[in-house]
N, C-alpha and C positions, 0 to 999 in steps of 0.2 A: 333475128328478132327485130320487129319494127320499133322504132323509137317513139317517144311520146308525141313528138311533133308530126309523126307520120300516121297516126291513127285516123283512119278515114271516118270512123264513127264520131270522133271528136271534132273533126273538121266540119262536119255537117251542122254542128251546133254554133258555128261562128255567126253571131247575130248582132254584135255590137262593135262599134269602132274602138280602137285602142284607147283613145283619149278618155272614153267613158269608164275605162277599167282601172284608171290610175288613182282612184280615190281610196279611202280607207275601208269602204263598205263593200269590198269584193266578196261575192258569195262563192260557194263551191262550184256552181255552174259557171260563174264568171271565169274561174281559174281554168276550167276545162275548155273554155272558149278562147282565153287569152293566148295560150301557147301557139296555136296555129296562126293567129293574127300577128303575133310577134315574129314568127318565122316569115310570113309574107312581107311584113314591114322591112325586115332585114334583107330579104331577097330584092325588094324594090329599091333599097338604098345602096346595095352593093354595086360598085362600078363593074361593068361587064366588058368594056373595051376602052381603048385609048381615048376615044372622043369623050366618054363619060369622065375619065380622069382629067382631061383637059378642061372640061366645063366646070368641074368642081374646084379647079385651081384658079378660076378667074377672080380678080379683085372684088371684094365685097361678098364673096361666096365662101367665106372661111368655114371649114367643116369642124364640128365639135370634136375634140380629141377623144380617142377611144379609151376605154378603161385600161388602167395600167396594172400589170401583175408584178409580183416580187418573188424572185427565185433564190433558192439556196440549195447547194449540192455539196456532198462530201467528196466528190470525185477528184477535185483539185487539191485536196488536203493530204498531208502526210498520212500514211496508212495508220500509224499509231495514234493519230489525232481524230480519225474519222468518226468512231463511235462516240467519243467524248463530245465532239461538236454536235452530233445528232442528238445525243441525250440532252445537252444544254438547250437546244432549240425547243424542246418539249417540256423543259423544267417548270414553266408556270402552270402546267396542267397535269403532267404525269411523271412518274419515275420509270425510266426505261432500264432494262437489264439485258445484256448480251446472252443469247442462248448458246451459241457456238463460240466459245472463247478461244478455240484453236484457230479461228479464222484470222488471217493477218490484217484484213481491212474490213470496212463496213460501207456499203453503198446505200445512200439515202438521198432523196431529192424532194423538195417542196416547191410548189408554185402557189402563191397566196393571192387571193382576190379580195380586196376591201370593197364590200357592197354596202357600206354605210351602216345599216343596222343588222347586217349579217356578214359572216366571213366564210368563204369557200376555199378549201385547201385541196389541191391535187397532190397526192403523196405516193411515192414509190420507196419501198424500204426492204432491206433484208430482214430475216426473221429475228424477233426479239420478244421479251416479256415486258409487261407493263403493269402498273398499279397506280391507283389514285393516291394523291398526296395525303399523308397522315396529318391530323389536325394540328400538331405542334409545329409543323413547318409552314403552315398556311397563313402566314402573316398578311399576305395580300392575295386572298384566294380568288381564283378564277372559277366561276361556277356558271356553266352554260350547259344546255343540252347539245349533244352531238348526234347528227344523223349521218351514218356512215354507209357508203355503198362500195362494196368490193368489186373491182374489175378483174382481179385475179387473186388466187390464194384463198386463205381462210382465216377467221378470227374466232377465238374461243374466249368467253368471259365468265368469270365466277363472281357473282354479286352476293350480297348477304343472304338473300332468300331464294336465289335461282341461279342456274347455270344455263348458258345457251351458246350456240355456235352458228356461224353464218358463212355462206360461200358467195361466189360471184353473183351479182344481180340482186341480192337480198339486202333489204334495209335493216339497219340496226340502230337502236336508240340507247344512248348512254347518258348518264348525268355526272358531270365532272365534280359535283358537290357531294357525291355519295361514295361509299367504300366499295371498291371492286379491284380485281386482279384479272390477268389474262395473258394470252400470248398470240402472236400473229406469225404466220409463215411469210416467206418472201412474197410480197404482194404489191399490187397497185390499188389505190382506193381514192374515193372522194369523201371529204368530211365537211359537212355543213354545220357551222357553229351558230346556234340559235340562243340569244339571250333570254333570260327568264321573264323579262318584261316586254317581250316582243308583242304579245297580245294575250288577253285573258283566255281566248279560245285555244290558242296554240299552247299555252301553259297547261290547260286542262288536258288537252290531247296528248302532249308529250309526257306530262306527269303520270298519266295513267298507263302509258306504254313503255316507260323507261326500263332499261335492262331487258330488252326482248328483241328478237328478230321478227320483223314483220313479213312473214312468209305467206303473203296472200296475193291475190291478183292485183288489188289496189296498191299493195306494197311494191310490186313490180312496176306498176305504172309510175309511182313516185321515183323509183330507181331510174327508169328510162328518162323521166323528166330531168333529173339532176345531171345525168350523163350528157343530155343534149344541151342543157344550160351551160355546162362546162365547155362544150365545144364552141358555143356561140358567144361566150363572154368577150373574146377578143374583138368582136364586131359591135359591141354595145358602147354607149357613151353614158355619162352620168345622168343625162336626161331620161335614160331608160330605166334607171334604178327604182323609182317609185312603182312603176308598173310591174317590174320583175319581183319586187318585194311583196306586193299585193298578191300576185299570182302564186308565189312560193308559199305564202302564208295560207292561202286557201287550199293549195295542193296538200300541205301537211295535214290540215284539218280533215280533208276529204279522204286521204289515203292511209293515214296512220290511225289505227285503232287497237286497243288492247286485245290480246289473245284471250280465248275463253277461260284458260286456266291461270290468268295473271292474278297474283295474290293481292295486289295493293291498289286495284283500280279505284274502288270507292274512296279509300283513304287518300289516294293521290289527288282526286278531284277536290275533296274537302280541304286538304292542305293547301292546294293552289288558290282556292277561294279565300282562305284565311290570309295567305301570304299577300295576295293582291289587296285585300282590305288593309293589312298592315302597312303596305307601301303607300297607299293613298293617304292613310292617317299621317304617316311621317312627312309626306310632301306637304300636306295641308298645315302642319304645325312645325315646319322646319326651323323657324326662328324662335320658337318657344323655348326659353331656357329650362323649362320643366320637362321637356321631351326626353324620355328615356325608357328603359325596360319596363318599369312599373306602369307608366302611363299607357304604353302600347299593350301590355298584358291586360290591363283593366278594361281598356276600350274594346279589345277583341273578345274578352270574357273567357280567356283560356288560362291554363296553368303555366307556371314558370317553365316546367319541363317541355310542354308543348311549344311555348314561345321559343325556347332555345333550339328545339329541333327544326322549327320553321326557318330560323335565320342562321343556323349553324353553317350552311354552305357559304354564307357571306362573312364569316368570321364573327358572327353575333350581331345583336341588335345595334349596339353602340357603334360597332365598326361600320355597319350599313348606314346609320344616321350620319356619321362623320363623312363618309364618302359622298352622300347626297348633298351635304352642306358644301363640300369642296367643289362639286360639280356646279352648284348654284353660285358659289363665289367666282368660279371661272367665268360663268356667264356675265356676272357683274363687271369683272375686270376687262372683258372684251366689249362691253357696252360703251360706245363713244360718248353717250350722254351721262354716264355715271362717272364723275370725276372725283369722288370721295377718295380719301387716303386709303391705302391698302389696309392699314390696321383697323380702320373704321369698318370696312367690308368684312374683315375677319371677325371683329368683335361682335358684329350683328349676327354672325352665324355660330356664336358660342366659343370662339377662340380668343381667350384672354391674353395669351402669350404669342406675340408676333413671330418669334423664332420657331415656336412649335407649329404654327400655321404654315410658315414657309417650308419647313421640313416635310410636313404631311402633304402639302400641295405638290412639292417636287416628286415625292414618292409616287403620288397618284398619276401625274401627268408628264413627268420628265422635264418640266420647266419650272422655274421659280415664278412666283406671282408677278414680280417686277418685269421679267422677260415677257410674260403674256401681256401685261399692261402696255409695255413699250411697243408692242406690235400694232397698237391702235385697235381698229375694229376687225383685224384679220383673225384674231383668235389663235388657238393652238394650231400650228401647221400640221397638215395631214400627210399629203404625198411627200413633201420635202423631208418631213421627219422620218418617214420610212426609208426614203432613199439614203438619208444620212446615217441611220443606225446600222450596226453590224447585221449582216443578213441572217445570222443564226438567232437574233433577238426579235425579229419582226413578228413572228407568230405571237409571242407574248405581248408585244405592244398592241397588236390588233385585238387580241382577246380581252385585254384590260379595257380597251376603248368600248367594247360592247357593254360593259357595266355602266357606262355613262348614260 
């Protein structure tokens, strides 16, 4: 099968320079244009002989570092510890259960790519069962959409109102904030984690198609695109991420659509519009001491039950408000021009107890407020943080960052 970048019909549509496509207003046609251009750009920049390598090494010609991946494998662990470690690595998003308990070991491998406002995981795993996390254990919930492409094996999912299965090359859409169970054979897959605030259009598209297999021609096109992106990530730099994010956003909108018999398409669209309005309201009144469930409910004009259902994946309205206040506090702490005392920054954001603020801040970011302040304008370390944390915990760290 030809990959996305090899589609000649799409190549013929290449009409704009890459620089014009790296803004936020990329259209569907832009996405179908961008991928071949990105391929050409990478081909042009890739050294082809020793003279090119020598030229790139000249003083003053320092090349931007390529994107870094983070790997975790159970292969080097004791057999009795392999599944336990694999289960722990997915603990922020799923509960995993062994299917074959007579097996002496468990083989699993992750390669994670931090794409800024997206995360891509390349995963190889033995067979297992999975389920979403029940509400009572979701104190710090991870709620993103996942777009999964199997390269081998199969996955079966049982959600509240539907069941579906998918095989190699088919795109599946799950929502980590909803209830579901399932099982997977020994397989290899790609998982793209998409935060709910990625864009309004993406939210509407994925919300209407969640818990389905996109078994269409356009779905296959998205599958090929993600496979090819995974191949090319080792050749990209951070400067390429804005264009890649814009292209991926437009590809999702263009290629993912609800099936004809999807039950909740209209409801999903309405819910996402309400959720986006709620988020905008919270951001605009973040420092208002009266901001709470009742204010949000009244402004949206919905019932308490509807409000609860909208924000349940985030642990509720108040949990969401607190998280956004912590993110805002973090920005203030890293601002070199803001030299107020930490307790003043905390108090402005509704935290009257300094110890409570410090504990909540460290739970959210893994660093105390003073540690972030002492870093000056550098903020919370990204790459260094991932390099320093245990490899089995990196997926959870990346997924929690997407909430920011």
